[in-house]
C-alpha positions in Angstrom: 52.8 23.8 198.8 52.3 27.6 198.1 52.8 30.3 200.6 49.8 31.5 202.6 48.7 35.0 201.7 48.2 37.2 204.8 44.7 38.6 205.1 44.2 42.1 204.2 43.3 43.7 207.5 44.1 47.1 208.9 45.9 46.8 212.2 44.8 50.0 213.8 44.3 53.7 213.4 47.1 55.4 211.5 46.1 59.0 211.9 43.1 61.4 212.2 43.1 64.6 210.3 41.0 67.5 211.6 40.4 71.2 210.8 41.6 74.3 212.6 41.0 77.9 211.8 43.7 79.0 214.3 47.0 77.4 213.5 48.9 79.3 216.2 46.4 78.5 218.9 46.3 74.9 217.7 50.0 74.5 218.0 50.0 76.0 221.4 47.2 73.7 222.8 48.4 70.4 221.3 52.0 70.9 222.2 51.7 72.7 225.5 48.5 71.5 227.0 48.4 68.0 225.6 52.2 67.7 225.3 52.3 66.2 221.9 55.3 66.9 219.5 55.0 68.7 216.3 56.7 66.1 214.0 55.9 67.6 210.6 55.1 71.1 209.6 54.0 71.1 206.0 51.1 72.1 203.7 48.0 70.4 202.4 49.3 68.8 199.2 45.9 69.6 197.5 45.7 73.2 198.8 49.1 74.7 199.4 47.7 77.8 201.0 46.9 75.8 204.1 49.3 74.4 206.7 49.1 70.7 207.5 50.4 70.1 211.1 51.2 66.7 212.4 51.3 66.0 216.1 52.5 62.7 217.5 54.8 61.0 219.9 58.5 61.7 219.8 59.1 59.6 216.6 55.9 60.2 214.8 55.0 56.6 215.3 52.1 55.5 213.0 49.0 55.3 215.1 50.1 58.4 217.2 49.4 61.1 214.6 46.7 63.7 215.1 46.9 66.2 212.2 45.3 69.4 211.2 44.5 71.3 208.1 44.4 75.0 208.7 41.6 76.7 206.8 39.8 80.0 207.6 36.3 78.5 208.0 33.5 78.8 210.5 33.1 76.3 213.4 31.8 72.9 212.5 28.1 72.3 213.1 28.0 68.8 214.7 25.6 66.2 213.3 25.4 63.1 211.2 27.8 61.8 208.5 30.8 62.9 210.6 33.6 61.7 212.8 32.3 63.0 216.1 35.0 62.3 218.6 38.7 61.4 218.5 40.1 59.4 221.4 43.8 59.6 222.6 45.4 56.9 224.6 47.3 57.5 227.8 49.3 55.1 230.1 47.4 52.9 232.5 46.6 54.7 235.8 47.0 58.2 234.5 43.5 59.4 233.9 43.3 61.1 237.3 46.5 63.0 236.6 45.1 64.1 233.2 41.8 65.2 234.9 43.8 67.4 237.2 46.1 68.7 234.5 43.3 69.6 232.0 41.2 71.2 234.7 44.2 73.3 235.8 44.7 74.4 232.2 41.1 75.6 232.0 39.8 72.6 230.0 36.5 71.2 231.5 36.4 67.4 231.5 33.6 64.8 231.9 34.1 61.2 233.1 32.2 58.6 231.1 32.4 54.9 230.3 32.6 53.6 226.7 32.8 49.9 225.9 33.7 49.1 229.5 36.6 51.6 229.6 36.8 54.8 231.6 37.2 57.9 229.5 37.7 61.7 230.0 35.8 63.7 227.5 36.8 67.3 226.7 37.1 69.7 223.8 39.9 71.8 222.5 39.5 75.6 222.3 37.8 75.3 218.9 35.3 72.7 220.0 37.2 69.6 218.6 35.6 66.8 220.6 38.3 64.6 222.2 38.6 61.9 224.8 41.4 60.2 226.8 41.4 56.4 227.5 44.0 54.2 229.1 45.9 51.4 227.4 47.1 50.0 224.2 50.5 50.0 222.6 53.1 52.3 224.0 54.8 55.1 222.0 58.1 56.9 222.4 58.1 59.7 225.0 59.2 63.2 224.0 61.8 64.8 226.2 60.6 68.3 225.1 57.1 67.8 226.3 55.7 69.7 229.3 53.9 66.5 230.2 56.0 64.0 232.3 57.3 61.1 230.2 55.2 58.5 232.2 52.0 60.4 231.6 52.4 61.3 227.9 49.8 60.5 225.2 50.6 57.1 223.7 48.6 57.3 220.4 45.2 57.3 218.9 42.2 55.6 220.6 38.8 54.7 219.1 37.3 57.1 216.6 33.5 57.7 217.0 31.4 58.1 213.9 27.9 59.5 214.1 25.6 58.2 211.4 21.9 58.1 210.5 21.9 54.4 209.7 24.1 51.4 210.8 24.1 49.0 207.8 25.4 51.0 204.8 28.7 51.7 206.8 29.0 48.3 208.5 28.6 46.6 205.1 31.7 48.5 203.9 33.7 48.0 207.0 33.1 44.3 207.0 33.3 43.6 203.3 36.0 46.1 202.1 38.1 46.6 205.2 37.5 43.3 207.0 36.6 44.8 210.4 34.5 42.6 212.7 31.7 43.5 215.2 33.0 43.7 218.7 30.1 44.5 220.8 27.7 47.4 221.7 27.2 49.8 224.6 24.8 52.5 225.6 25.6 56.0 224.3 26.9 58.0 227.3 25.2 61.1 226.0 21.9 59.4 225.0 21.7 56.0 227.0 18.6 55.0 225.1 20.7 54.7 221.9 23.4 52.1 221.2 26.9 52.5 220.0 28.3 49.6 217.8 32.0 48.7 218.1 33.9 47.5 215.1 37.4 46.1 215.5 40.6 45.8 213.4 42.4 42.5 213.9 42.2 41.8 217.7 40.7 45.1 218.5 41.7 47.1 221.6 41.6 50.8 222.1 44.0 51.5 219.3 42.1 49.5 216.7 38.4 50.3 217.0 35.7 52.4 215.3 32.6 53.2 217.4 29.4 53.8 215.4 26.9 56.2 217.1 23.6 55.8 215.3 21.1 58.7 215.6 18.7 59.2 212.6 17.2 62.4 214.2 20.3 64.5 213.8 20.8 66.9 210.8 23.9 66.4 208.7 27.1 67.9 210.1 28.3 71.2 208.5 32.1 70.7 208.1 34.3 73.4 209.7 36.9 74.2 212.3 36.7 71.8 215.3 35.6 69.0 213.0 37.4 66.0 211.6 38.2 65.7 207.9 39.1 62.1 207.7 40.4 59.0 209.5 43.2 56.7 208.3 43.7 53.1 209.0 47.1 51.4 209.1 48.1 48.9 206.5 51.2 46.9 205.9 53.6 48.5 203.4 53.9 45.3 201.5 50.2 44.9 201.1 49.5 48.4 199.8 49.1 47.4 196.1 47.0 44.5 197.1 44.6 46.8 199.0 44.3 49.0 195.9 43.4 45.9 193.8 41.0 44.5 196.4 39.0 47.7 196.7 38.9 48.1 192.9 37.8 44.5 192.6 34.8 45.3 194.8 33.9 48.1 192.4 34.6 50.9 194.9 35.5 54.3 193.5 38.6 55.2 195.4 41.4 57.7 194.8 43.8 55.0 193.6 47.3 55.0 194.9 48.5 58.4 196.3 52.1 59.1 197.3 52.0 61.4 200.3 55.9 61.2 200.6 55.9 60.1 204.2 53.4 57.3 203.6 51.3 55.9 200.8 47.5 56.3 200.8 44.2 55.1 199.2 41.1 57.1 200.0 37.4 56.0 199.8 34.3 57.9 200.9 31.9 55.3 202.3 28.2 55.5 201.6 27.3 57.8 204.6 30.0 60.3 203.8 32.9 59.3 206.1 36.2 59.7 204.2 38.4 56.6 205.1 42.1 56.5 204.2 44.4 53.6 204.1 47.9 54.5 204.9 51.2 52.6 205.1 53.7 53.0 208.0 56.6 53.9 205.7 58.7 55.6 204.6 58.0 57.7 207.8 58.7 61.2 209.0 62.5 60.8 209.3 62.8 60.4 205.5 63.5 64.1 205.2 64.3 65.4 208.7 66.6 64.1 211.4 64.6 62.5 214.2 66.0 65.1 216.7 64.7 68.0 214.6 61.3 66.8 213.4 58.8 69.7 212.9 61.3 72.5 213.3 61.1 73.8 209.7 58.6 73.9 206.8 59.0 70.6 204.9 57.5 70.1 201.5 57.0 67.0 199.4 59.5 66.8 196.6 56.9 67.8 193.9 56.1 71.0 195.8 59.8 72.0 196.5 60.2 74.0 193.3 57.3 76.2 194.5 58.7 76.8 198.0 59.1 80.6 197.7 55.5 81.1 196.5 54.1 78.7 199.1 56.0 80.3 202.0 54.8 83.7 200.9 51.3 82.6 201.3 51.6 81.2 204.8 51.3 83.1 208.1 54.2 82.3 210.5 53.2 80.1 213.4 55.4 81.9 216.0 
């Protein structure tokens, strides 16, 4: 009897990549106010004039990464065809602490309910729309964080997508990525509209996409304070199978892309959301000691011969 092939299903968010026009301010806010660790300081591999900063838990655990490309661009104009809010998960029972902490830091917060869970909505200094929600898998606390270990951000929560139509995107989520419908709830900002939840595997706050449908909105204009793409976690040993699966559906993907710290496949779904599949390995410790992640500029091996030129084009972060 042959072996049973495990189904191709993402098992949660891997990372979210957003845009900043102020790398120094971004570093200060995400490490000092939100208490995340800078686990990798590198450059955009497709535009080496731009920093690519990775914030995460102590070890850079997949599913805890919020990353930023640094581009000198105007602010995003929110709208359709965009990732409109990124959630971050915190330990059970800590939302009240975070409400006090963010308020004391000068960050206004709003309490809302999404999919039966309490959330704290807020924005970073560039207007990046964020939310805190309790629960989900635990991460590794960072001893250098100004946030107490038992309050620290655990990882990514649901990503919210704002779209003009439901079905072009859900058809791809179900057929290509094998996500499943997991309920609906009223939009906290417009209760007359419905948000549709799609889950990876068993779902939970670490493994959901929330689709906000509003055909009246204009298309978003990308910029600082917006999200560039979302990435879903796939098993390392299923990476090539995923590439074959998507190609077999006739989808025009990037093909296999080696990002050095993980391996990726990119696809832009019909309503413009760029979705990446990313493996857990090799991980951020492949080229830095775990105790010293993010302390120096690290380049993928194919960029290392150009280090002097790349460094000359970057503005120091401190």
